[in-house]
N, C-alpha and C positions, 0 to 999 in steps of 0.2 A: 504494500500500500504506500503510495507517494504522499508526501506531506506538502500541501500548498502553502507557499510562503509569499504572501502579497507584498511584504516589506522588501524582499529581494527583487521582485519584479519592478517595483517603483524605483529602487536604486538603479537597476539596470536601465530602465527607461530614461531616468534623469541623466545618467552617465552617457548614454548613447546620444541624447539630445545635445549635451555640451560638446561632445566630440564632433557631431555633425555641424554645429554652429561654427567651429573653428575651420571647417573645410569649405564653407560657403564663400563664394566670391563677394567682394565688396562691389555692390551695384550702385550705379548713379554717380553723379559728380556734383560738386558744389556749383550753384548757379549764382552769378554775380547780379547785383542790382540792375545793371544795364541790360544784361541778357533777359532778366525777368521782365523788365519794362517793355522790351521789344515784343513780348508775346502776351503781356497782361493787359488785355483790352476786351471790351465788349461792345458790339455794335447792335443797337436795339432796333426794332422795327421802325421807330419814329426817326431814326438817323443819328440819335445820340451815339457818340463814339466814332463816327466816320472821320477819317483823316483828311488832310488837305490833299489835293490832286484833282485831275480831271482827265477825261478821255471821251472819244466818240467811237461808234461802232466801226467806222472806217479805219481808225487806228487799231481797234481791237481785233480786226480781221487778221492783221499781221501777228499780233500776240497769240491769237488762237492757232494760227498755222504753225507757229513755232513751238507752242507748249501743249496744245490740247488736241490737235488734229489726229495724232497717232492713236489716241485712245477713244475719241468721241466721233471721229469721222467728219466727212464734208458737211459743213453747216450744221453740226451737232447731231447728225444721224448716221447710222451705218457703221459705227465704230465697234470695237470689241467691248467697250464699256457702255454704261447707260446712255440712252439718247437724251440729248439736252433740249431738243426742239421737236415740235409736232405734238400729237396727242390731243389737240384741241377738240373738245366735245366728247372725249372718250371715257371720261371718269365714270359715267353712269352706264357704260356698256359692259358686256361680258369680259372684255379685254382692255381694262383701263391702262392708259400709258401715262405715267406720271413724269412729266417733264417740267422744265422751268416755266414754260408758257401755259401748261394745262393745270398744274398743281400748286406751284410755289406761291405762298401768300404775300411775301414782301420782297421787293427788289433789294432792299438793304441787306437782307439775310443771304441773298445770292452772293453779294460782294463779300460778306463775312465768311461764308463757307469757302469761297475760292481763296480768300486770303489765308485762311487757316489750313486748308487741306489740299490745295492744288498748286502746281502740278503734283501728281501723286508721288513721283520719285524724289521731289525736292520742294516740298511746300515752303512758302515764305520767301521765295526768291524773286517774286514779282514786285516791282516798285508800285507805289500808290497810283501813279499815272497808268501803268500797265493794268493794274487791277480795275480801275475805273473803265479803261478802254475795253478790256475783255468782258466786263460785266455789261457794258453798253452793247457789245457785239452779241452776247447771249440774249439780251432783251430784244435786239433787232431781229435776229433769226427766228424769234418767236412773235414777230409783228407787234411788239409792245412799244418800241421807240423808233424814231427815224434814224437813218444811218449817220447823219451829221449832227444830231442832237447831242450837246455836251452833257455828260453825266459827271456830277461832282457831289460834294457833301450837301449842297443845298438842293440840287435837282433830284437826286436819287430817291430821297424819302417821298417825293411827290409822284413817283411812278406808280400808277395803280395797276396791280397785277390782276389778270383776268379771273383768278379763282379766290381773290382775297376775301370776298364776302361769304364764301362757302365753308369757312372754318368756324367751328363752334368753340367758344372759349369756355372753359370750365372754372374760371375765376373772373372776378371783375377786372375789366381792362383799365379802369381808372382814367385819369385825364391825361 
């Protein structure tokens, strides 16, 4: 008959935990205040937080061809990744296509998403002018803005997205 010794099991567990902790790699690195400031921002639907800069869809076509075309295809369709254009009127269908023009509620958050996450291989490399330009281009290929309309921190919040009013807020929007 074996004798169960819970105390020995606890000591073995604690000892193995401390040994494993010594073998773990040191993950992460210290972030400087300047590095944190470069990514510590929020852009709200009303435009609060948008940086200085400006661009047009005509300028954005060049940025798109350089950084976006390979994944998203010609004019935002046909690429290996999600379509960015098209899908108008498809949300109530059996095969809804969620694109910037058919689904996205705020133009300011398109800018914010591109700024934070694109291009996929190297997010954060686009200048503010390039970000405004490519955002303008994405809005243009969705028939939301004109090709030569300047998009900046003052004009972008005023862009009315086609599906904006179809979102239901589960909390008060406030003023």
